[in-house]
VEXDREN-2710 file (C-alpha; in Angstrom, 1 decimal):
% VEXDREN-2710
k/r/px/py/pz
1/MET/239.8/98.5/116.7
2/PRO/241.2/98.3/120.6
3/SER/245.0/98.0/120.9
4/TRP/246.6/94.8/122.0
5/LEU/247.1/96.2/125.6
6/ALA/243.3/97.2/126.1
7/ARG/242.3/93.6/124.9
8/ARG/244.4/92.0/127.9
9/SER/242.2/91.2/131.0
10/GLU/242.5/93.3/134.1
11/THR/244.7/90.6/135.4
12/ASP/246.8/90.2/132.6
13/ARG/247.6/94.2/132.4
14/ARG/248.4/94.2/136.2
15/LEU/250.9/91.1/135.7
16/LEU/252.6/93.1/132.8
17/LEU/252.9/96.3/134.8
18/VAL/254.2/94.5/138.0
19/ALA/257.2/92.7/135.4
20/ALA/257.7/95.8/133.8
21/LEU/258.5/98.0/137.1
22/LEU/260.4/94.9/138.4
23/ALA/262.4/94.8/134.8
24/PHE/263.2/98.4/135.1
25/ALA/264.0/98.4/138.8
26/ALA/266.6/95.3/138.0
27/ALA/267.9/97.5/134.7
28/ILE/268.8/100.8/136.9
29/GLN/270.1/98.5/140.2
30/HIS/273.6/99.1/141.4
31/TRP/274.3/95.5/142.4
32/TYR/276.7/95.5/145.0
33/SER/278.4/92.4/146.8
34/ILE/278.0/91.5/150.6
35/VAL/281.4/92.8/151.0
36/ASP/280.8/95.9/149.2
37/GLY/277.8/96.7/151.4
38/ILE/279.9/96.5/154.3
39/ARG/283.1/98.2/153.3
40/VAL/280.8/101.5/151.9
41/GLN/279.0/101.5/155.5
42/PHE/275.3/101.1/154.0
43/ALA/274.8/97.5/155.5
44/HIS/277.4/97.4/158.1
45/ASP/275.0/95.3/160.2
46/VAL/275.4/92.3/157.8
47/SER/279.3/92.1/159.7
48/SER/277.6/90.9/162.6
49/TYR/275.1/88.6/160.9
50/LEU/278.4/86.9/159.0
51/VAL/279.1/86.0/162.7
52/ILE/275.9/84.1/162.5
53/ALA/276.0/82.6/159.2
54/ASN/279.5/81.4/159.3
55/ALA/279.2/79.8/163.0
56/ALA/275.9/77.5/161.7
57/PRO/275.2/74.8/162.2
58/SER/276.3/76.2/166.0
59/LEU/275.9/79.0/167.8
60/PRO/278.5/81.7/167.7
61/THR/281.2/82.1/170.0
62/GLU/282.1/85.7/169.0
63/LYS/280.0/88.5/170.5
64/VAL/277.4/90.5/168.7
65/LEU/275.1/93.2/169.9
66/GLN/272.3/91.7/171.5
67/PRO/269.5/93.3/168.7
68/PHE/271.8/91.4/166.1
69/ALA/272.1/88.4/168.0
70/GLU/268.2/88.4/168.3
71/ARG/268.1/87.6/164.5
72/ILE/269.3/84.4/164.5
73/PRO/267.0/82.3/162.6
74/VAL/267.6/83.8/159.0
75/HIS/271.1/84.0/158.9
76/TRP/271.7/81.0/160.5
77/LEU/269.2/79.3/158.1
78/VAL/271.7/80.9/155.2
79/GLY/274.6/79.7/157.3
80/VAL/273.1/75.9/157.3
81/ILE/272.4/76.2/153.5
82/SER/275.5/77.1/152.5
83/THR/277.5/74.1/154.3
84/ALA/276.4/72.2/151.6
85/GLY/278.7/74.0/149.4
86/VAL/276.9/77.1/148.0
87/SER/278.6/80.4/149.0
88/LEU/277.0/82.8/151.1
89/ASP/276.9/85.2/148.9
90/LEU/274.6/83.3/146.4
91/VAL/272.5/81.8/149.3
92/TYR/271.9/85.4/150.8
93/ARG/270.9/86.8/147.0
94/ILE/268.6/84.1/146.4
95/GLY/266.9/84.6/149.9
96/MET/267.0/88.4/149.4
97/LEU/265.1/87.7/145.8
98/ALA/262.5/85.1/146.9
99/CYS/261.6/87.5/149.9
100/LEU/260.9/90.5/147.6
101/LEU/259.3/88.6/145.4
102/GLY/256.8/87.4/148.2
103/ILE/256.2/90.9/149.0
104/VAL/255.3/92.0/145.7
105/LEU/252.9/89.2/145.6
106/ALA/251.4/89.5/148.9
107/VAL/250.8/93.3/148.4
108/HIS/249.6/92.4/144.9
109/GLY/247.0/89.9/146.4
110/THR/245.8/92.6/148.8
111/LEU/245.6/95.4/146.3
112/ALA/243.5/93.1/144.0
113/ARG/240.8/92.7/146.9
114/ILE/240.8/96.6/147.1
115/GLY/239.3/96.7/143.6
116/LEU/241.2/99.3/142.1
117/ASP/241.8/99.8/138.5
118/THR/244.5/99.6/136.2
119/ALA/245.9/103.4/136.8
120/GLU/245.2/103.2/140.6
121/TYR/247.3/99.7/141.0
122/ALA/250.1/100.9/138.7
123/LEU/250.6/103.7/140.9
124/ALA/250.2/101.9/144.3
125/MET/252.1/99.2/143.5
126/ALA/255.1/101.7/141.7
127/ALA/255.2/103.0/145.1
128/LEU/256.6/99.7/146.4
129/VAL/258.6/98.4/143.6
130/ALA/260.3/101.8/142.6
131/SER/261.3/102.8/146.0
132/ALA/264.5/103.7/147.0
133/TYR/263.7/102.1/150.5
134/PRO/262.8/99.4/151.2
135/PHE/263.1/97.7/147.7
136/HIS/266.4/98.9/145.7
137/TYR/268.1/99.3/149.4
138/LEU/267.4/95.5/149.9
139/LEU/268.3/94.7/146.2
140/ALA/271.8/96.2/147.0
141/SER/271.8/94.6/150.7
142/PRO/271.3/91.2/150.1
143/GLY/272.8/90.5/153.7
144/MET/270.3/92.7/155.5
145/LEU/267.9/89.5/154.6
146/SER/266.5/89.9/158.2
147/ASP/265.0/93.1/157.0
148/ALA/263.3/91.8/154.1
149/THR/262.0/88.8/156.3
150/LEU/260.2/91.3/158.5
151/VAL/258.7/93.2/155.6
152/LEU/257.4/90.0/153.9
153/GLY/255.8/89.2/157.3
154/VAL/253.9/92.3/157.4
155/ALA/252.6/91.9/153.9
156/ILE/251.4/88.8/154.6
157/LEU/250.0/89.8/157.6
158/LEU/247.8/92.3/155.6
159/LEU/247.2/89.6/152.9
160/GLY/245.6/87.9/156.0
161/PHE/243.1/90.6/157.1
162/ALA/242.3/91.4/153.5
163/ARG/241.2/87.7/152.6
164/GLY/239.8/87.2/156.4
165/ARG/242.2/84.4/156.8
166/PHE/243.3/84.0/160.2
167/TRP/246.0/81.6/159.9
168/ILE/247.6/83.9/157.2
169/VAL/247.8/86.9/159.9
170/LEU/249.4/84.3/162.4
171/LEU/252.1/83.2/159.8
172/GLY/253.2/86.9/159.0
173/LEU/253.5/87.7/162.5
174/ALA/255.7/84.7/163.1
175/LEU/257.7/85.3/159.8
176/GLY/258.2/89.0/160.7
177/THR/259.2/88.2/164.3
178/ALA/261.8/85.7/163.2
179/GLY/263.5/88.5/161.1
180/ARG/263.2/91.6/163.2
181/GLN/262.3/92.9/166.6
182/THR/260.2/95.5/165.0
183/MET/257.6/92.9/164.4
184/VAL/256.5/92.9/168.3
185/PRO/254.8/96.3/168.4
186/VAL/253.0/95.4/165.2
187/ALA/251.6/92.4/167.1
188/VAL/249.6/94.9/169.3
189/VAL/248.4/96.8/166.3
190/ALA/247.2/93.6/164.9
191/ALA/245.4/92.0/168.1
192/GLY/243.2/95.2/168.3
193/TRP/242.5/95.0/164.9
194/ALA/241.8/91.0/164.9
195/PHE/239.7/91.8/168.0
196/VAL/237.3/94.2/166.1
197/ALA/237.3/92.3/162.6
198/PRO/233.9/91.1/161.7
199/ALA/235.7/87.9/160.2
200/TRP/236.5/86.6/163.5
201/ARG/233.6/88.4/165.8
202/HIS/233.1/84.9/167.1
203/MET/236.5/84.3/168.5
204/ARG/237.6/87.8/168.8
205/TRP/239.3/87.1/172.2
206/GLN/241.0/84.0/171.1
207/ALA/242.5/85.7/167.8
208/ALA/243.6/88.7/170.0
209/THR/245.6/86.7/172.5
210/ALA/247.0/84.5/169.5
211/CYS/248.3/88.1/168.0
212/LEU/249.9/88.6/170.9
213/ALA/251.5/85.2/172.2
214/ILE/253.0/84.0/169.2
215/PRO/255.2/87.0/168.7
216/ALA/255.9/87.5/172.1
217/THR/256.6/83.8/172.5
218/ILE/258.8/83.9/169.8
219/TYR/260.7/87.2/170.8
220/GLY/261.2/85.5/174.0
221/ALA/262.7/82.4/172.7
222/LEU/265.1/84.7/170.6
223/ASN/266.1/86.9/173.1
224/LEU/267.2/83.7/175.7
225/ALA/269.2/82.4/172.7
226/ALA/271.1/85.4/171.7
227/ARG/272.0/86.2/175.3
228/ARG/274.8/83.5/174.6
229/PHE/276.5/85.2/172.4
230/GLY/275.3/88.9/172.2
231/TYR/276.1/91.9/174.5
232/PRO/273.9/94.8/175.5
233/GLU/273.5/97.9/173.0
234/PRO/276.0/100.7/174.5
235/GLY/274.6/103.6/175.8
236/GLY/271.7/104.9/178.2
237/LEU/268.1/106.2/178.0
238/HIS/269.6/109.4/176.5
239/ASP/271.5/107.5/173.6
240/LEU/268.9/105.0/172.9
241/SER/265.8/107.1/172.9
242/VAL/264.9/110.4/170.6
243/LEU/265.9/112.3/174.0
244/GLY/269.6/112.0/172.6
245/PHE/268.3/114.2/169.6
246/PHE/267.4/117.0/171.9
247/THR/271.0/118.1/171.8
248/SER/270.0/120.9/169.4
249/PRO/267.2/122.0/167.6
250/HIS/269.3/121.2/164.2
251/ALA/269.6/117.6/165.6
252/LEU/266.2/116.9/166.4
253/ILE/265.1/118.1/162.6
254/GLU/267.4/116.3/160.9
255/HIS/266.3/113.2/162.9
256/LEU/262.5/113.9/162.1
257/GLY/263.7/114.5/158.4
258/ARG/265.5/111.3/158.0
259/VAL/262.4/109.6/159.4
260/THR/260.1/111.4/157.1
261/LEU/262.3/110.5/154.0
262/GLY/261.9/107.2/154.5
263/VAL/258.0/107.1/154.1
264/MET/257.3/110.4/152.0
265/VAL/256.5/109.0/148.9
266/PRO/254.0/106.5/149.8
267/ALA/252.6/108.8/152.7
268/ALA/252.2/111.5/149.9
269/LEU/250.5/108.9/147.5
270/GLY/247.9/108.2/150.2
271/LEU/247.2/112.0/151.2
272/GLY/246.9/113.1/147.9
273/ALA/244.4/110.3/147.0
274/TRP/242.3/111.1/150.2
275/LEU/242.1/114.9/149.5
276/ARG/240.5/113.8/145.9
277/VAL/238.2/110.7/146.6
278/ARG/237.6/111.2/150.8
279/ASN/237.3/107.4/151.2
280/PRO/237.4/106.0/154.7
281/LEU/241.0/105.8/156.3
282/PRO/242.0/102.3/156.1
283/ARG/242.7/102.6/159.9
284/GLY/244.4/98.9/160.5
285/ALA/247.1/99.4/157.4
286/ILE/247.9/103.1/158.7
287/LEU/248.1/101.8/162.2
288/VAL/250.7/99.0/161.2
289/ALA/252.5/101.2/159.3
290/VAL/252.5/103.9/162.2
291/ALA/253.8/101.0/164.7
292/VAL/256.6/100.2/162.3
293/ALA/257.6/103.7/161.0
294/SER/257.2/105.1/164.5
295/GLN/259.9/103.0/166.0
296/PRO/263.0/105.0/164.5
297/LEU/261.4/107.9/165.4
298/VAL/261.5/107.1/169.1
299/LEU/265.1/105.4/169.0
300/GLY/267.9/107.5/169.9
301/PRO/271.4/108.0/167.9
302/SER/273.2/104.9/168.9
303/SER/270.1/102.8/167.8
304/ASN/269.2/104.8/164.7
305/GLY/273.1/105.4/163.6
306/GLY/271.6/107.5/160.6
307/ASN/269.6/104.8/159.1
308/GLU/266.2/106.3/159.9
309/PRO/264.9/106.3/156.5
310/ARG/265.9/102.5/155.6
311/LEU/264.2/101.5/159.2
312/ALA/260.9/103.6/158.5
313/GLY/260.8/102.5/155.0
314/LEU/260.0/99.0/156.6
315/ALA/256.5/100.4/156.7
316/ALA/256.2/100.4/152.8
317/PRO/253.7/97.6/152.5
318/ALA/251.5/99.0/154.9
319/LEU/251.5/102.2/153.7
320/VAL/251.4/101.1/149.9
321/ILE/248.2/99.3/150.8
322/ALA/246.8/102.3/152.6
323/ALA/247.5/104.4/149.6
324/GLY/245.8/101.9/147.1
325/ALA/242.8/102.0/149.4
326/LEU/242.5/105.7/149.1
327/LEU/243.0/105.7/145.5
328/ARG/239.9/103.6/145.0
329/GLY/237.6/105.5/142.8
330/SER/239.5/108.2/141.5
331/HIS/239.2/108.1/138.0
332/LEU/243.0/109.7/137.3
333/THR/243.5/110.6/133.7
334/ARG/246.0/109.2/131.6
335/ARG/248.0/112.7/132.1
336/GLU/247.7/112.3/136.1
337/THR/248.8/109.0/136.1
338/ALA/252.0/109.4/134.0
339/ILE/252.8/112.4/136.0
340/ALA/252.3/110.8/139.1
341/LEU/254.2/107.5/138.0
342/VAL/257.3/109.6/136.9
343/ALA/257.2/111.1/140.2
344/ILE/257.6/108.0/141.8
345/VAL/259.9/106.7/139.9
346/ILE/262.5/109.5/140.0
347/ALA/261.9/109.5/143.9
348/GLY/263.3/105.8/143.8
349/LEU/266.8/107.0/142.3
350/HIS/268.7/106.9/145.1
351/SER/272.6/108.0/144.3
352/ARG/273.9/105.2/146.0
353/TYR/271.6/101.8/145.3
354/THR/270.5/103.0/141.7
355/HIS/272.8/104.3/138.6
356/SER/271.0/107.6/138.9
357/PRO/271.7/111.0/137.8
358/LEU/271.2/112.1/141.2
359/LEU/274.5/112.0/142.1
360/ARG/274.6/112.8/145.8
361/ASN/272.6/112.3/149.1
362/TYR/271.1/115.7/149.1
363/VAL/270.4/116.0/145.7
364/TRP/268.0/112.7/145.9
365/ALA/266.4/113.6/149.2
366/GLY/265.5/117.1/147.5
367/ALA/264.1/115.2/144.7
368/GLU/262.3/113.1/146.9
369/VAL/260.3/115.8/148.5
370/VAL/259.7/117.6/145.3
371/ALA/258.1/114.0/144.2
372/ALA/255.9/114.2/147.2
373/ILE/254.5/117.8/146.5
374/MET/254.1/116.5/143.1
375/LEU/251.8/113.6/143.7
376/VAL/249.6/115.6/146.4
377/ALA/249.0/118.2/143.6
378/VAL/248.6/116.4/140.8
379/LEU/246.3/113.9/143.1
380/ARG/244.2/116.2/144.9
381/ARG/242.5/117.9/142.0
382/ARG/239.8/115.8/140.8
383/ARG/238.4/116.5/137.5
384/GLU/234.5/117.7/137.6
385/PRO/232.2/115.6/135.1
386/GLN/231.3/117.5/132.2
387/SER/227.8/118.5/131.4
388/THR/225.8/116.4/128.8
389/ALA/222.8/119.2/128.8
END
């Protein structure tokens, strides 16, 4: 007689899987307050965001860096809500949980459209929910709500393309741009994708123009508003661009390594799947991921501040969806699924953001590399069908 789980529908099994992943993520999470995040220096940006939130419903009189000042909407809204007598910590925490749940639901909707079986879906979703970046980091840093808003925008954008709903695409672009400037280069990719998408062939010029115009307009308005209390980021071309890492081979290699750490696991999942099945490359999702993850690559020391893994990890929804498309039809065995799932979970056990046995950052980084190698090694070998002769 089939087991209780086997009798569930595919939708039920996926929902149970997501619930289990979320419960596990919450159980191992190291929950910090906003003040703790600033004090320990892994969410120092929040000190600038609090200036905006505390000034709401007015604009701040205290100066903050222009890039932070341009992220007005999310933090100003948090401040407005808190004026009703709710603490900023609680509003930020609820907002972060809502964003992360929205990200999971949007990615779930896209993966469901791809047509994965339960094992393939499990690996793709685990690469998001069990990730050190962005998932565990954002749970540990509720004040980084603008980052979560960007990631939600990217996830909604991809859902719009998957469903062929242009208004969802525009919603994702608008929401992501309101979160972070990172969405503006993504708009260029979205415009090109909308131009060639069969669903909008009859309006391809209008679709491409809208994908560019809406984020550009939002960013322009935010930039003008932010000039009232923002000051330019210090440093010239050398400090603000990747040229600043060319001071020594060690500095450049370290920079490249930190960027790679932020995307290593979902990229390895996609690479292993492609070597196994050789599905067509999901160019749209890959280009969206490149548009996000390449930004910390080309930014310099004063812009990155050692945060390359976090900034590159903002590409997670696009990388996970690309990996899901490449996994389709991979016919994973239970053993392969279990090994890959364990590798993904271990890679997410960041020494700071989770209650983890990996007690140092360099140990976690090593585990990340090993997990990526395991994913490629396990997934690339496709079991040959047994002969019935």
